All heavy atoms as atom14 arrays in JSON, in Angstrom:
{
  "sequence": "MADIAAIFHWPLDVMLAMPVDELFAWQRRAADRWNRMQGGE",
  "atom14_mask": [
    [1, 1, 1, 1, 1, 1, 1, 1, 0, 0, 0, 0, 0, 0],
    [1, 1, 1, 1, 1, 0, 0, 0, 0, 0, 0, 0, 0, 0],
    [1, 1, 1, 1, 1, 1, 1, 1, 0, 0, 0, 0, 0, 0],
    [1, 1, 1, 1, 1, 1, 1, 1, 0, 0, 0, 0, 0, 0],
    [1, 1, 1, 1, 1, 0, 0, 0, 0, 0, 0, 0, 0, 0],
    [1, 1, 1, 1, 1, 0, 0, 0, 0, 0, 0, 0, 0, 0],
    [1, 1, 1, 1, 1, 1, 1, 1, 0, 0, 0, 0, 0, 0],
    [1, 1, 1, 1, 1, 1, 1, 1, 1, 1, 1, 0, 0, 0],
    [1, 1, 1, 1, 1, 1, 1, 1, 1, 1, 0, 0, 0, 0],
    [1, 1, 1, 1, 1, 1, 1, 1, 1, 1, 1, 1, 1, 1],
    [1, 1, 1, 1, 1, 1, 1, 0, 0, 0, 0, 0, 0, 0],
    [1, 1, 1, 1, 1, 1, 1, 1, 0, 0, 0, 0, 0, 0],
    [1, 1, 1, 1, 1, 1, 1, 1, 0, 0, 0, 0, 0, 0],
    [1, 1, 1, 1, 1, 1, 1, 0, 0, 0, 0, 0, 0, 0],
    [1, 1, 1, 1, 1, 1, 1, 1, 0, 0, 0, 0, 0, 0],
    [1, 1, 1, 1, 1, 1, 1, 1, 0, 0, 0, 0, 0, 0],
    [1, 1, 1, 1, 1, 0, 0, 0, 0, 0, 0, 0, 0, 0],
    [1, 1, 1, 1, 1, 1, 1, 1, 0, 0, 0, 0, 0, 0],
    [1, 1, 1, 1, 1, 1, 1, 0, 0, 0, 0, 0, 0, 0],
    [1, 1, 1, 1, 1, 1, 1, 0, 0, 0, 0, 0, 0, 0],
    [1, 1, 1, 1, 1, 1, 1, 1, 0, 0, 0, 0, 0, 0],
    [1, 1, 1, 1, 1, 1, 1, 1, 1, 0, 0, 0, 0, 0],
    [1, 1, 1, 1, 1, 1, 1, 1, 0, 0, 0, 0, 0, 0],
    [1, 1, 1, 1, 1, 1, 1, 1, 1, 1, 1, 0, 0, 0],
    [1, 1, 1, 1, 1, 0, 0, 0, 0, 0, 0, 0, 0, 0],
    [1, 1, 1, 1, 1, 1, 1, 1, 1, 1, 1, 1, 1, 1],
    [1, 1, 1, 1, 1, 1, 1, 1, 1, 0, 0, 0, 0, 0],
    [1, 1, 1, 1, 1, 1, 1, 1, 1, 1, 1, 0, 0, 0],
    [1, 1, 1, 1, 1, 1, 1, 1, 1, 1, 1, 0, 0, 0],
    [1, 1, 1, 1, 1, 0, 0, 0, 0, 0, 0, 0, 0, 0],
    [1, 1, 1, 1, 1, 0, 0, 0, 0, 0, 0, 0, 0, 0],
    [1, 1, 1, 1, 1, 1, 1, 1, 0, 0, 0, 0, 0, 0],
    [1, 1, 1, 1, 1, 1, 1, 1, 1, 1, 1, 0, 0, 0],
    [1, 1, 1, 1, 1, 1, 1, 1, 1, 1, 1, 1, 1, 1],
    [1, 1, 1, 1, 1, 1, 1, 1, 0, 0, 0, 0, 0, 0],
    [1, 1, 1, 1, 1, 1, 1, 1, 1, 1, 1, 0, 0, 0],
    [1, 1, 1, 1, 1, 1, 1, 1, 0, 0, 0, 0, 0, 0],
    [1, 1, 1, 1, 1, 1, 1, 1, 1, 0, 0, 0, 0, 0],
    [1, 1, 1, 1, 0, 0, 0, 0, 0, 0, 0, 0, 0, 0],
    [1, 1, 1, 1, 0, 0, 0, 0, 0, 0, 0, 0, 0, 0],
    [1, 1, 1, 1, 1, 1, 1, 1, 1, 0, 0, 0, 0, 0]
  ],
  "atom14_positions": [
    [[7.45, 19.24, 25.86], [7.25, 19.55, 27.27], [5.82, 19.23, 27.7], [5.6, 18.86, 28.84], [7.6, 21.0, 27.52], [9.1, 21.27, 27.4], [9.55, 23.01, 27.51], [9.66, 23.21, 29.25], [0.0, 0.0, 0.0], [0.0, 0.0, 0.0], [0.0, 0.0, 0.0], [0.0, 0.0, 0.0], [0.0, 0.0, 0.0], [0.0, 0.0, 0.0]],
    [[4.9, 19.35, 26.77], [3.52, 19.04, 27.11], [3.36, 17.55, 27.46], [2.61, 17.2, 28.36], [2.59, 19.42, 25.97], [0.0, 0.0, 0.0], [0.0, 0.0, 0.0], [0.0, 0.0, 0.0], [0.0, 0.0, 0.0], [0.0, 0.0, 0.0], [0.0, 0.0, 0.0], [0.0, 0.0, 0.0], [0.0, 0.0, 0.0], [0.0, 0.0, 0.0]],
    [[4.08, 16.69, 26.72], [4.03, 15.26, 27.03], [4.5, 14.99, 28.44], [3.89, 14.23, 29.18], [4.92, 14.47, 26.06], [4.45, 14.51, 24.63], [3.26, 14.8, 24.4], [5.27, 14.26, 23.74], [0.0, 0.0, 0.0], [0.0, 0.0, 0.0], [0.0, 0.0, 0.0], [0.0, 0.0, 0.0], [0.0, 0.0, 0.0], [0.0, 0.0, 0.0]],
    [[5.6, 15.63, 28.83], [6.16, 15.44, 30.17], [5.18, 15.95, 31.23], [4.92, 15.26, 32.22], [7.52, 16.16, 30.29], [8.52, 15.58, 29.29], [8.06, 16.05, 31.71], [9.78, 16.41, 29.14], [0.0, 0.0, 0.0], [0.0, 0.0, 0.0], [0.0, 0.0, 0.0], [0.0, 0.0, 0.0], [0.0, 0.0, 0.0], [0.0, 0.0, 0.0]],
    [[4.65, 17.12, 31.01], [3.73, 17.72, 31.98], [2.46, 16.88, 32.13], [1.96, 16.69, 33.24], [3.37, 19.14, 31.57], [0.0, 0.0, 0.0], [0.0, 0.0, 0.0], [0.0, 0.0, 0.0], [0.0, 0.0, 0.0], [0.0, 0.0, 0.0], [0.0, 0.0, 0.0], [0.0, 0.0, 0.0], [0.0, 0.0, 0.0], [0.0, 0.0, 0.0]],
    [[1.96, 16.36, 31.01], [0.72, 15.58, 31.06], [0.9, 14.26, 31.8], [0.01, 13.83, 32.52], [0.22, 15.31, 29.64], [0.0, 0.0, 0.0], [0.0, 0.0, 0.0], [0.0, 0.0, 0.0], [0.0, 0.0, 0.0], [0.0, 0.0, 0.0], [0.0, 0.0, 0.0], [0.0, 0.0, 0.0], [0.0, 0.0, 0.0], [0.0, 0.0, 0.0]],
    [[2.03, 13.62, 31.62], [2.25, 12.31, 32.23], [2.79, 12.43, 33.65], [2.32, 11.76, 34.57], [3.21, 11.46, 31.37], [2.61, 11.19, 29.99], [3.58, 10.15, 32.07], [1.31, 10.42, 30.0], [0.0, 0.0, 0.0], [0.0, 0.0, 0.0], [0.0, 0.0, 0.0], [0.0, 0.0, 0.0], [0.0, 0.0, 0.0], [0.0, 0.0, 0.0]],
    [[3.78, 13.3, 33.87], [4.45, 13.37, 35.16], [3.96, 14.53, 36.04], [4.35, 14.62, 37.2], [5.97, 13.46, 34.98], [6.54, 12.27, 34.26], [7.13, 12.4, 33.02], [6.48, 11.01, 34.82], [7.66, 11.31, 32.35], [7.0, 9.9, 34.16], [7.59, 10.06, 32.92], [0.0, 0.0, 0.0], [0.0, 0.0, 0.0], [0.0, 0.0, 0.0]],
    [[3.16, 15.44, 35.47], [2.59, 16.56, 36.22], [3.66, 17.51, 36.78], [3.51, 18.03, 37.88], [1.66, 16.07, 37.35], [0.61, 15.12, 36.85], [-0.5, 15.55, 36.17], [0.53, 13.77, 36.91], [-1.23, 14.51, 35.84], [-0.63, 13.42, 36.27], [0.0, 0.0, 0.0], [0.0, 0.0, 0.0], [0.0, 0.0, 0.0], [0.0, 0.0, 0.0]],
    [[4.73, 17.68, 36.02], [5.79, 18.59, 36.46], [5.45, 20.01, 36.01], [4.97, 20.23, 34.9], [7.12, 18.2, 35.86], [7.64, 16.89, 36.35], [7.15, 16.15, 37.39], [8.74, 16.17, 35.83], [7.89, 15.01, 37.54], [8.88, 14.99, 36.6], [9.63, 16.39, 34.79], [9.87, 14.06, 36.36], [10.61, 15.45, 34.55], [10.73, 14.31, 35.34]],
    [[5.73, 21.0, 36.85], [5.49, 22.38, 36.46], [6.53, 22.87, 35.45], [7.63, 22.31, 35.34], [5.59, 23.15, 37.78], [6.43, 22.3, 38.65], [6.2, 20.88, 38.22], [0.0, 0.0, 0.0], [0.0, 0.0, 0.0], [0.0, 0.0, 0.0], [0.0, 0.0, 0.0], [0.0, 0.0, 0.0], [0.0, 0.0, 0.0], [0.0, 0.0, 0.0]],
    [[6.18, 23.91, 34.75], [7.04, 24.47, 33.7], [8.41, 24.88, 34.23], [9.42, 24.63, 33.58], [6.35, 25.66, 33.04], [7.11, 26.34, 31.9], [7.38, 25.35, 30.77], [6.32, 27.54, 31.4], [0.0, 0.0, 0.0], [0.0, 0.0, 0.0], [0.0, 0.0, 0.0], [0.0, 0.0, 0.0], [0.0, 0.0, 0.0], [0.0, 0.0, 0.0]],
    [[8.47, 25.48, 35.41], [9.76, 25.96, 35.92], [10.74, 24.81, 36.14], [11.95, 24.97, 35.94], [9.59, 26.79, 37.2], [8.98, 26.01, 38.35], [8.07, 25.19, 38.11], [9.39, 26.24, 39.5], [0.0, 0.0, 0.0], [0.0, 0.0, 0.0], [0.0, 0.0, 0.0], [0.0, 0.0, 0.0], [0.0, 0.0, 0.0], [0.0, 0.0, 0.0]],
    [[10.25, 23.64, 36.5], [11.12, 22.47, 36.68], [11.69, 22.04, 35.33], [12.88, 21.77, 35.2], [10.34, 21.31, 37.34], [11.14, 20.02, 37.31], [9.95, 21.68, 38.76], [0.0, 0.0, 0.0], [0.0, 0.0, 0.0], [0.0, 0.0, 0.0], [0.0, 0.0, 0.0], [0.0, 0.0, 0.0], [0.0, 0.0, 0.0], [0.0, 0.0, 0.0]],
    [[10.84, 22.01, 34.32], [11.3, 21.58, 33.0], [12.22, 22.61, 32.36], [13.17, 22.24, 31.67], [10.1, 21.28, 32.1], [9.33, 20.06, 32.57], [7.96, 19.61, 31.5], [6.77, 20.87, 31.96], [0.0, 0.0, 0.0], [0.0, 0.0, 0.0], [0.0, 0.0, 0.0], [0.0, 0.0, 0.0], [0.0, 0.0, 0.0], [0.0, 0.0, 0.0]],
    [[11.96, 23.88, 32.58], [12.83, 24.92, 32.01], [14.25, 24.87, 32.57], [15.19, 25.28, 31.92], [12.23, 26.3, 32.24], [11.0, 26.64, 31.41], [10.43, 27.99, 31.83], [11.34, 26.64, 29.92], [0.0, 0.0, 0.0], [0.0, 0.0, 0.0], [0.0, 0.0, 0.0], [0.0, 0.0, 0.0], [0.0, 0.0, 0.0], [0.0, 0.0, 0.0]],
    [[14.38, 24.34, 33.78], [15.71, 24.24, 34.4], [16.52, 23.05, 33.87], [17.72, 22.96, 34.13], [15.55, 24.12, 35.92], [0.0, 0.0, 0.0], [0.0, 0.0, 0.0], [0.0, 0.0, 0.0], [0.0, 0.0, 0.0], [0.0, 0.0, 0.0], [0.0, 0.0, 0.0], [0.0, 0.0, 0.0], [0.0, 0.0, 0.0], [0.0, 0.0, 0.0]],
    [[15.89, 22.15, 33.12], [16.58, 20.96, 32.61], [17.31, 21.26, 31.31], [16.83, 22.03, 30.49], [15.57, 19.84, 32.32], [14.92, 19.26, 33.51], [13.82, 17.92, 32.97], [13.01, 17.57, 34.51], [0.0, 0.0, 0.0], [0.0, 0.0, 0.0], [0.0, 0.0, 0.0], [0.0, 0.0, 0.0], [0.0, 0.0, 0.0], [0.0, 0.0, 0.0]],
    [[18.46, 20.62, 31.11], [19.12, 20.71, 29.8], [18.26, 20.03, 28.73], [17.46, 19.14, 29.04], [20.44, 19.95, 29.99], [20.51, 19.53, 31.4], [19.2, 19.82, 32.07], [0.0, 0.0, 0.0], [0.0, 0.0, 0.0], [0.0, 0.0, 0.0], [0.0, 0.0, 0.0], [0.0, 0.0, 0.0], [0.0, 0.0, 0.0], [0.0, 0.0, 0.0]],
    [[18.44, 20.43, 27.51], [17.62, 19.92, 26.41], [17.74, 18.39, 26.29], [16.72, 17.72, 26.09], [18.0, 20.6, 25.08], [17.3, 19.97, 23.9], [17.66, 22.08, 25.15], [0.0, 0.0, 0.0], [0.0, 0.0, 0.0], [0.0, 0.0, 0.0], [0.0, 0.0, 0.0], [0.0, 0.0, 0.0], [0.0, 0.0, 0.0], [0.0, 0.0, 0.0]],
    [[18.94, 17.84, 26.43], [19.08, 16.39, 26.29], [18.31, 15.64, 27.37], [17.76, 14.57, 27.13], [20.54, 15.97, 26.25], [21.33, 16.36, 27.47], [21.01, 17.37, 28.11], [22.31, 15.66, 27.78], [0.0, 0.0, 0.0], [0.0, 0.0, 0.0], [0.0, 0.0, 0.0], [0.0, 0.0, 0.0], [0.0, 0.0, 0.0], [0.0, 0.0, 0.0]],
    [[18.23, 16.21, 28.56], [17.45, 15.59, 29.62], [15.95, 15.67, 29.31], [15.21, 14.72, 29.54], [17.75, 16.24, 30.97], [17.11, 15.54, 32.13], [17.5, 16.13, 33.49], [18.31, 17.07, 33.55], [16.95, 15.63, 34.49], [0.0, 0.0, 0.0], [0.0, 0.0, 0.0], [0.0, 0.0, 0.0], [0.0, 0.0, 0.0], [0.0, 0.0, 0.0]],
    [[15.52, 16.81, 28.76], [14.11, 16.94, 28.36], [13.75, 15.89, 27.32], [12.68, 15.27, 27.4], [13.84, 18.34, 27.8], [13.62, 19.44, 28.81], [13.57, 20.79, 28.1], [12.35, 19.21, 29.6], [0.0, 0.0, 0.0], [0.0, 0.0, 0.0], [0.0, 0.0, 0.0], [0.0, 0.0, 0.0], [0.0, 0.0, 0.0], [0.0, 0.0, 0.0]],
    [[14.63, 15.67, 26.35], [14.36, 14.67, 25.32], [14.24, 13.28, 25.95], [13.39, 12.49, 25.56], [15.44, 14.66, 24.25], [15.29, 15.77, 23.23], [16.34, 16.61, 22.95], [14.1, 15.96, 22.55], [16.22, 17.63, 22.02], [13.95, 16.97, 21.61], [15.03, 17.8, 21.34], [0.0, 0.0, 0.0], [0.0, 0.0, 0.0], [0.0, 0.0, 0.0]],
    [[15.11, 12.98, 26.91], [15.04, 11.68, 27.58], [13.72, 11.52, 28.33], [13.09, 10.46, 28.28], [16.23, 11.52, 28.53], [0.0, 0.0, 0.0], [0.0, 0.0, 0.0], [0.0, 0.0, 0.0], [0.0, 0.0, 0.0], [0.0, 0.0, 0.0], [0.0, 0.0, 0.0], [0.0, 0.0, 0.0], [0.0, 0.0, 0.0], [0.0, 0.0, 0.0]],
    [[13.29, 12.56, 29.03], [12.03, 12.48, 29.78], [10.83, 12.44, 28.83], [9.82, 11.81, 29.12], [11.9, 13.63, 30.77], [12.7, 13.38, 32.0], [13.84, 14.01, 32.4], [12.41, 12.4, 33.0], [14.29, 13.47, 33.58], [13.43, 12.48, 33.97], [11.42, 11.45, 33.17], [13.46, 11.65, 35.09], [11.45, 10.62, 34.28], [12.47, 10.73, 35.23]],
    [[10.94, 13.1, 27.68], [9.85, 13.05, 26.71], [9.69, 11.62, 26.2], [8.57, 11.13, 26.05], [10.12, 14.01, 25.55], [8.94, 14.19, 24.61], [8.75, 13.09, 23.61], [9.7, 12.44, 23.2], [7.52, 12.86, 23.21], [0.0, 0.0, 0.0], [0.0, 0.0, 0.0], [0.0, 0.0, 0.0], [0.0, 0.0, 0.0], [0.0, 0.0, 0.0]],
    [[10.79, 10.94, 25.95], [10.73, 9.54, 25.5], [10.09, 8.67, 26.58], [9.25, 7.82, 26.29], [12.15, 9.06, 25.2], [12.25, 7.64, 24.71], [11.78, 7.51, 23.27], [10.47, 6.85, 23.27], [9.59, 6.89, 22.3], [9.84, 7.55, 21.21], [8.45, 6.28, 22.39], [0.0, 0.0, 0.0], [0.0, 0.0, 0.0], [0.0, 0.0, 0.0]],
    [[10.45, 8.89, 27.83], [9.85, 8.13, 28.93], [8.35, 8.41, 29.03], [7.56, 7.5, 29.29], [10.53, 8.47, 30.24], [11.95, 7.96, 30.34], [12.56, 8.36, 31.68], [13.96, 8.0, 31.73], [14.95, 8.87, 31.87], [14.71, 10.16, 31.98], [16.19, 8.45, 31.9], [0.0, 0.0, 0.0], [0.0, 0.0, 0.0], [0.0, 0.0, 0.0]],
    [[7.98, 9.68, 28.85], [6.55, 10.03, 28.91], [5.78, 9.34, 27.79], [4.69, 8.8, 28.01], [6.38, 11.55, 28.83], [0.0, 0.0, 0.0], [0.0, 0.0, 0.0], [0.0, 0.0, 0.0], [0.0, 0.0, 0.0], [0.0, 0.0, 0.0], [0.0, 0.0, 0.0], [0.0, 0.0, 0.0], [0.0, 0.0, 0.0], [0.0, 0.0, 0.0]],
    [[6.34, 9.33, 26.58], [5.68, 8.67, 25.46], [5.58, 7.17, 25.69], [4.53, 6.57, 25.42], [6.44, 8.96, 24.17], [0.0, 0.0, 0.0], [0.0, 0.0, 0.0], [0.0, 0.0, 0.0], [0.0, 0.0, 0.0], [0.0, 0.0, 0.0], [0.0, 0.0, 0.0], [0.0, 0.0, 0.0], [0.0, 0.0, 0.0], [0.0, 0.0, 0.0]],
    [[6.65, 6.57, 26.22], [6.61, 5.14, 26.53], [5.54, 4.83, 27.56], [4.79, 3.86, 27.42], [7.97, 4.67, 27.04], [9.03, 4.64, 25.96], [8.68, 4.7, 24.76], [10.23, 4.58, 26.33], [0.0, 0.0, 0.0], [0.0, 0.0, 0.0], [0.0, 0.0, 0.0], [0.0, 0.0, 0.0], [0.0, 0.0, 0.0], [0.0, 0.0, 0.0]],
    [[5.46, 5.65, 28.6], [4.44, 5.42, 29.63], [3.04, 5.57, 29.07], [2.15, 4.78, 29.36], [4.65, 6.37, 30.81], [3.67, 6.08, 31.94], [3.96, 6.83, 33.19], [5.19, 6.33, 33.78], [5.66, 6.76, 34.95], [5.01, 7.66, 35.64], [6.78, 6.27, 35.43], [0.0, 0.0, 0.0], [0.0, 0.0, 0.0], [0.0, 0.0, 0.0]],
    [[2.83, 6.59, 28.26], [1.53, 6.81, 27.63], [1.13, 5.59, 26.81], [0.01, 5.1, 26.9], [1.56, 8.05, 26.76], [0.34, 8.19, 25.91], [0.21, 7.85, 24.6], [-0.94, 8.67, 26.33], [-1.06, 8.1, 24.17], [-1.79, 8.6, 25.21], [-1.43, 9.15, 27.53], [-3.11, 9.0, 25.27], [-2.77, 9.55, 27.57], [-3.59, 9.48, 26.46]],
    [[2.07, 5.09, 26.03], [1.77, 3.93, 25.18], [1.43, 2.71, 26.03], [0.51, 1.95, 25.68], [2.94, 3.63, 24.24], [3.05, 4.67, 23.15], [2.05, 5.25, 22.73], [4.26, 4.91, 22.68], [0.0, 0.0, 0.0], [0.0, 0.0, 0.0], [0.0, 0.0, 0.0], [0.0, 0.0, 0.0], [0.0, 0.0, 0.0], [0.0, 0.0, 0.0]],
    [[2.15, 2.49, 27.12], [1.84, 1.36, 28.0], [0.46, 1.53, 28.63], [-0.3, 0.56, 28.75], [2.9, 1.22, 29.08], [4.17, 0.59, 28.6], [5.09, 0.17, 29.74], [5.26, 1.15, 30.78], [6.18, 2.11, 30.8], [7.04, 2.22, 29.81], [6.26, 2.95, 31.81], [0.0, 0.0, 0.0], [0.0, 0.0, 0.0], [0.0, 0.0, 0.0]],
    [[0.12, 2.75, 29.03], [-1.18, 3.01, 29.65], [-2.32, 2.79, 28.66], [-3.43, 2.42, 29.06], [-1.23, 4.43, 30.21], [-0.36, 4.65, 31.41], [-0.15, 6.37, 31.97], [-1.57, 7.23, 31.45], [0.0, 0.0, 0.0], [0.0, 0.0, 0.0], [0.0, 0.0, 0.0], [0.0, 0.0, 0.0], [0.0, 0.0, 0.0], [0.0, 0.0, 0.0]],
    [[-2.05, 3.02, 27.39], [-3.08, 2.9, 26.36], [-3.09, 1.52, 25.71], [-3.83, 1.29, 24.75], [-2.87, 3.98, 25.28], [-2.94, 5.39, 25.84], [-4.24, 5.67, 26.56], [-5.32, 5.34, 26.08], [-4.15, 6.27, 27.72], [0.0, 0.0, 0.0], [0.0, 0.0, 0.0], [0.0, 0.0, 0.0], [0.0, 0.0, 0.0], [0.0, 0.0, 0.0]],
    [[-2.24, 0.63, 26.21], [-2.22, -0.72, 25.68], [-1.35, -0.89, 24.45], [-1.4, -1.92, 23.79], [0.0, 0.0, 0.0], [0.0, 0.0, 0.0], [0.0, 0.0, 0.0], [0.0, 0.0, 0.0], [0.0, 0.0, 0.0], [0.0, 0.0, 0.0], [0.0, 0.0, 0.0], [0.0, 0.0, 0.0], [0.0, 0.0, 0.0], [0.0, 0.0, 0.0]],
    [[-0.54, 0.12, 24.15], [0.35, 0.02, 22.99], [1.72, -0.43, 23.39], [1.93, -0.98, 24.47], [0.0, 0.0, 0.0], [0.0, 0.0, 0.0], [0.0, 0.0, 0.0], [0.0, 0.0, 0.0], [0.0, 0.0, 0.0], [0.0, 0.0, 0.0], [0.0, 0.0, 0.0], [0.0, 0.0, 0.0], [0.0, 0.0, 0.0], [0.0, 0.0, 0.0]],
    [[2.66, -0.22, 22.5], [4.05, -0.64, 22.77], [4.8, 0.41, 23.54], [4.92, 1.5, 23.28], [4.79, -0.9, 21.46], [4.14, -2.0, 20.67], [4.92, -2.29, 19.38], [6.04, -1.81, 19.22], [4.37, -2.99, 18.57], [0.0, 0.0, 0.0], [0.0, 0.0, 0.0], [0.0, 0.0, 0.0], [0.0, 0.0, 0.0], [0.0, 0.0, 0.0]]
  ]
}
């Protein structure tokens, strides 16, 4: 959840309302975005 909050700036209450599988999907997107921003894959 910290990855999602750091990249997308979503508050905790928004993330707590999401199903776990959706959180995992957004975490992957956050990691992908972080890597692109840092020049990685």
